[in-house]
C-alpha positions in Angstrom: 81.8 0.8 -41.0 78.4 2.2 -42.1 77.2 1.9 -45.6 77.8 5.1 -47.7 74.1 5.8 -48.3 72.7 4.5 -45.0 69.7 6.6 -44.0 68.7 7.4 -47.6 65.3 6.3 -48.8 64.4 6.1 -52.5 61.2 5.3 -54.4 62.3 3.4 -57.5 59.8 3.6 -60.4 62.4 2.2 -62.7 61.5 0.2 -65.8 63.5 -2.5 -67.7 67.2 -1.7 -67.2 68.1 2.0 -66.9 66.2 3.0 -63.7 66.3 -0.4 -62.0 70.1 -0.5 -62.3 70.3 3.0 -60.7 68.1 1.7 -57.9 70.2 -1.4 -57.5 73.4 0.7 -57.1 71.6 2.9 -54.5 70.5 -0.2 -52.6 74.0 -1.7 -52.7 75.4 1.5 -51.3 73.1 1.1 -48.3 70.0 3.1 -49.2 66.5 1.8 -48.5 65.1 1.3 -52.0 61.4 0.7 -52.5 60.5 -0.7 -55.9 57.2 0.8 -57.1 55.3 -1.2 -59.7 51.9 -0.9 -61.2 49.3 -3.5 -59.9 50.1 -5.5 -63.0 53.8 -5.5 -62.3 56.8 -4.0 -64.1 57.2 -5.4 -67.7 60.6 -6.9 -66.9 59.2 -9.0 -64.1 57.3 -11.2 -66.6 60.0 -11.5 -69.3 61.5 -14.9 -70.1 60.3 -18.5 -69.3 58.7 -19.3 -67.0 56.9 -16.0 -67.3 57.2 -15.0 -63.7 60.9 -15.9 -63.4 62.7 -13.2 -65.2 66.4 -13.3 -64.6 67.0 -9.6 -65.4 64.3 -8.6 -63.0 66.0 -10.8 -60.2 69.4 -9.3 -61.1 68.4 -5.7 -60.9 65.8 -5.8 -58.1 67.5 -7.9 -55.4 67.8 -6.1 -52.2 64.8 -3.8 -52.7 61.4 -3.7 -51.0 58.4 -4.0 -53.3 55.1 -2.1 -53.4 52.4 -1.5 -56.0 50.8 1.8 -56.7 48.3 2.8 -59.3 49.5 6.2 -60.4 46.7 6.5 -62.9 44.2 6.7 -60.0 43.5 9.8 -57.9 43.9 7.7 -54.8 47.3 6.4 -56.0 48.5 9.8 -56.8 47.5 11.1 -53.3 49.5 8.2 -51.8 52.6 9.0 -53.8 52.4 12.7 -52.7 52.2 11.6 -49.1 55.1 9.2 -49.4 57.2 11.9 -51.2 57.2 13.9 -48.0 59.1 11.1 -46.2 61.6 10.0 -48.8 64.9 11.5 -50.1 64.8 10.3 -53.7 62.2 9.5 -56.4 63.7 8.0 -59.5 62.0 7.1 -62.8 62.7 6.4 -66.4 59.1 6.4 -67.8 58.4 7.9 -71.3 59.0 11.7 -71.1 56.2 13.5 -69.4 54.4 10.5 -67.9 54.6 11.6 -64.3 53.6 15.2 -65.2 50.6 13.9 -67.1 49.3 12.4 -63.9 50.1 15.4 -61.8 52.9 13.7 -59.9 56.0 15.0 -61.7 59.0 16.8 -60.2 57.2 20.1 -59.5 54.2 18.5 -57.8 56.3 16.2 -55.6 58.8 18.9 -54.6 55.9 21.1 -53.5 55.3 18.3 -51.0 59.0 18.0 -50.1 61.4 20.7 -51.2 64.3 18.5 -50.1 63.3 15.8 -52.5 65.7 14.7 -55.2 63.6 13.8 -58.3 65.7 12.0 -60.9 64.5 11.1 -64.4 66.3 9.1 -67.0 65.1 9.3 -70.6 66.4 8.6 -74.0 67.0 12.1 -75.1 66.6 14.4 -72.1 64.0 16.9 -70.9 65.1 19.6 -73.4 66.0 19.8 -77.0 64.1 19.0 -80.2 64.0 15.2 -79.4 62.9 15.6 -75.8 59.5 14.0 -76.4 60.8 11.0 -78.5 60.6 7.5 -77.1 64.0 5.8 -76.7 65.1 2.3 -76.0 68.6 0.9 -75.9 68.7 -0.1 -79.6 67.4 3.2 -80.8 69.9 5.1 -78.6 72.7 3.0 -79.9 71.6 4.0 -83.4 71.2 7.7 -82.7 74.3 8.0 -80.6 76.7 6.7 -83.3 77.6 3.5 -81.6 76.0 1.3 -84.3 77.7 3.3 -87.1 81.1 2.2 -85.8 80.3 -1.4 -84.7 80.6 -4.3 -87.1 82.5 -4.8 -90.4 83.0 -2.2 -93.1 81.1 -4.3 -95.7 78.1 -5.3 -93.4 75.2 -3.3 -92.0 75.8 -1.4 -88.7 75.5 -3.6 -85.6 74.2 -3.0 -82.1 76.2 -4.1 -79.1 75.3 -7.5 -77.8 74.8 -5.8 -74.3 72.3 -3.0 -73.5 75.1 -0.5 -73.1 73.1 2.7 -73.3 70.5 1.5 -70.7 73.3 0.8 -68.2 75.3 3.9 -69.1 72.1 5.8 -68.3 71.6 4.0 -65.0 75.2 4.6 -63.8 75.0 8.3 -64.6 71.6 8.6 -62.9 73.1 7.1 -59.8 76.1 9.4 -59.9 73.8 12.4 -60.3 71.6 11.4 -57.4 74.7 10.9 -55.1 76.0 14.4 -56.2 72.6 15.9 -55.4 72.5 14.3 -52.0 75.9 15.9 -51.3 74.6 19.3 -52.6 71.5 18.9 -50.4 73.7 18.3 -47.4 75.4 21.7 -48.0 72.4 23.7 -49.1 69.3 22.0 -47.7 67.7 22.0 -51.1 66.6 19.1 -53.2 67.1 18.8 -57.0 65.6 17.8 -60.3 67.9 15.6 -62.3 67.7 15.0 -66.0 69.9 12.3 -67.5 69.6 11.4 -71.2 71.0 8.1 -72.4 72.2 9.7 -75.6 74.3 12.2 -73.6 76.0 9.5 -71.6 77.3 7.7 -74.6 79.1 10.5 -76.4 82.4 10.3 -74.6 82.6 6.6 -75.5 83.0 7.7 -79.1 86.4 9.3 -78.4 88.6 7.0 -80.6 86.2 7.1 -83.5 85.8 10.9 -83.2 89.6 11.3 -83.0 89.9 9.6 -86.4 87.0 11.6 -87.8 88.5 14.9 -86.8 92.0 13.9 -88.1 90.8 12.7 -91.4 87.7 14.8 -91.9 85.9 11.6 -92.9 83.6 9.0 -91.4 85.6 6.2 -89.7 84.9 2.8 -91.4 83.8 -0.1 -89.2 86.8 -2.2 -88.3 85.3 -5.3 -86.6 87.6 -6.2 -83.7 90.5 -4.1 -84.9 91.4 -0.7 -83.6 89.1 1.9 -85.1 92.0 4.1 -86.2 94.1 1.1 -87.4 96.9 2.6 -85.4 97.6 -0.3 -83.0 98.8 -3.8 -84.0 98.3 -6.4 -82.8 94.8 -5.4 -81.6 92.3 -8.1 -82.4 90.5 -11.3 -81.5 92.5 -14.4 -82.5 91.5 -18.1 -82.9 92.6 -20.6 -80.3 92.2 -24.4 -80.4 89.1 -24.1 -78.2 87.7 -20.6 -78.9 89.2 -17.2 -79.2 91.4 -14.7 -77.3 91.6 -11.0 -77.3 95.1 -9.4 -77.4 96.5 -5.8 -77.6 99.9 -4.3 -77.6 99.9 -0.6 -77.0 103.6 -0.1 -76.3 106.8 -1.3 -77.9 107.5 -3.2 -74.7 104.3 -5.2 -75.0 105.3 -6.2 -78.6 108.7 -7.3 -77.5 107.3 -9.3 -74.7 104.7 -10.9 -77.0 107.2 -12.1 -79.5 109.4 -13.5 -76.7 106.3 -15.3 -75.3 105.7 -16.7 -78.7 109.2 -17.9 -78.9 109.9 -15.8 -82.0 112.0 -12.8 -80.8 113.4 -12.6 -84.4 110.2 -11.0 -85.5 111.5 -7.8 -83.9 114.2 -7.6 -86.6 111.7 -7.6 -89.5 111.4 -4.0 -90.8 107.7 -4.2 -91.2 107.4 -5.0 -87.5 110.1 -2.5 -86.3 107.7 -0.1 -84.6 104.0 0.6 -84.1 103.5 2.7 -87.3 105.2 -0.1 -89.3 103.1 -2.8 -87.7 99.9 -0.7 -88.2 100.8 -0.4 -91.9 101.2 -4.2 -92.1 98.3 -5.1 -89.8 97.3 -8.2 -91.9 100.8 -9.7 -91.6 100.9 -9.0 -87.9 97.5 -10.6 -87.3 98.5 -13.6 -89.4 101.7 -14.2 -87.4 99.9 -13.9 -84.0 97.1 -16.2 -85.1 99.4 -18.8 -86.5 100.7 -19.1 -82.9 97.4 -18.8 -81.0 95.5 -21.3 -83.1 97.8 -24.1 -82.0 97.1 -23.6 -78.3 94.1 -23.5 -75.9 92.8 -20.3 -74.4 94.1 -21.2 -71.0 97.6 -22.0 -72.3 97.7 -18.6 -74.2 96.4 -16.7 -71.2 98.9 -18.3 -68.8 101.8 -17.7 -71.1 100.8 -14.1 -71.9 100.2 -13.2 -68.2 103.6 -14.7 -67.4 105.1 -12.3 -69.9 102.9 -9.3 -68.9 101.1 -9.1 -72.3 97.6 -7.8 -72.3 95.4 -10.8 -73.3 92.2 -12.5 -72.2 90.1 -15.4 -73.2 86.8 -14.7 -74.9 84.6 -16.3 -72.2 81.2 -17.8 -72.8 78.2 -16.9 -70.5 78.7 -20.3 -68.8 82.3 -19.4 -68.1 81.5 -15.9 -66.9 78.9 -17.0 -64.3 81.3 -19.6 -63.0 84.4 -17.3 -63.1 86.3 -18.0 -59.9 87.8 -14.5 -59.9 84.4 -12.9 -59.8 83.2 -15.3 -57.1 86.2 -14.8 -54.9 85.9 -11.0 -55.2 82.3 -11.3 -54.1 81.1 -9.8 -57.4 79.0 -12.8 -58.1 76.9 -14.8 -55.6 74.9 -18.0 -56.1 71.3 -17.8 -55.2 68.3 -20.1 -55.4 65.5 -18.7 -57.4 62.0 -20.2 -57.2 61.5 -20.3 -60.9 65.0 -20.4 -62.4 66.8 -22.6 -59.8 70.5 -21.8 -59.1 71.5 -18.5 -60.6 74.4 -16.1 -60.2 73.5 -12.6 -59.1 76.0 -9.7 -58.9 76.8 -7.2 -56.3 77.8 -3.6 -56.9 81.1 -2.9 -58.7 81.7 0.0 -56.3 83.8 -1.1 -53.4 84.7 0.8 -50.3 87.5 -0.4 -48.0 86.1 -1.8 -44.8 82.5 -1.8 -46.1 80.8 -5.0 -47.1 77.8 -4.4 -49.5 74.4 -5.3 -48.1 73.2 -8.9 -48.5 71.3 -9.7 -51.7 67.8 -10.4 -50.4 65.3 -12.2 -52.6 63.2 -10.2 -55.0 59.9 -9.4 -53.4 56.7 -10.8 -54.8 54.5 -8.2 -56.5 53.3 -5.8 -53.9 54.6 -7.9 -51.0 55.5 -4.8 -48.9 52.8 -2.4 -49.9 50.8 -2.3 -46.7 53.8 -2.3 -44.4 55.5 0.5 -46.3 52.4 2.6 -46.5 52.0 2.2 -42.7 55.7 3.0 -42.0 56.2 5.9 -44.4 52.8 7.2 -45.0 51.4 6.7 -41.5 48.3 4.9 -42.9 46.0 3.0 -40.5 44.2 -0.2 -41.2 40.9 1.5 -42.2 42.7 3.9 -44.5 44.5 1.0 -46.2 41.3 -0.8 -46.7 39.7 2.3 -48.2 42.7 2.8 -50.5 42.4 -0.8 -51.7 38.8 -0.3 -52.5 39.8 2.9 -54.4 42.3 0.8 -56.4 45.2 2.9 -55.2 47.4 -0.2 -55.2 
């Protein structure tokens, strides 16, 4: 069966995580994605040690072609306008206004190709009082409210260990592009897409905002407990060899848990009689559960809980995640040999279509490896023109 986005071509000006992840999803859905970098390379390419062997760059740019383009030069700008006539999508997550400043923003490129879908991901969006502000994941976590509800009540706010806002932004940018492609199929018109990372995060605050509107007060940080303290057990518990996460959201879960623990009599204690009672005695609930978990290994706990249909999981280390047999059997992770990093696990798209296998993860191209070929194929440039463009520092 054909890939969902077969026949779509995108120029990916993505930087760091947001834009590149969007481009990765497009490529994994079958689009031809051409990574566009400055002649010096995208900043993420050189992160880490050794300097040219950035794992994040390899993760997010596998399966793409790679060209360089100097958008600060008149020659480079002319090349982009010419390429824009032949592609379906241009995506970028530069600082607000960058492309417009060089005369190659949405308006200019859509003059060349009215069917073009121009997609921009920024911290705060193209409108509103903060539209010109610079934004990175940590500052969006701060501004969006995520940090205010993460951590312990008596410690400073914490950012998430993962770059959630960047990837939320990339996922939504992808969804917007696919929606625009469908709209174009119906109307023949392209689109200008504006996705703000801050906007994408708000729905994730649902639990915290529920508590805020019920109480009229700020919700204290609860660590690993439920923000509303309305579910118990709901926590991370010590095991002999690490930790496990566990949650009971229904009475049936609790009854199965205490049966799995070999302590069904706990159900007779009035302080554990129902969810409101357990929530009111959350410390006692956690103590009882942890007294059981800390005498067993994570694997033991996981097997017992799964056998009793209790929602539980091991807190896995990075080493365990990259070797997770479930992820490898599903084809989510794939071992690749990297020239600078050695054997690494790369991921495929989380979006699965029955009967469709995602494209192979081709190696990340060297900086500018496909420039001349792509300019010939899409731009129709001849050898003499390419030589002149090189002299003009277009790429």
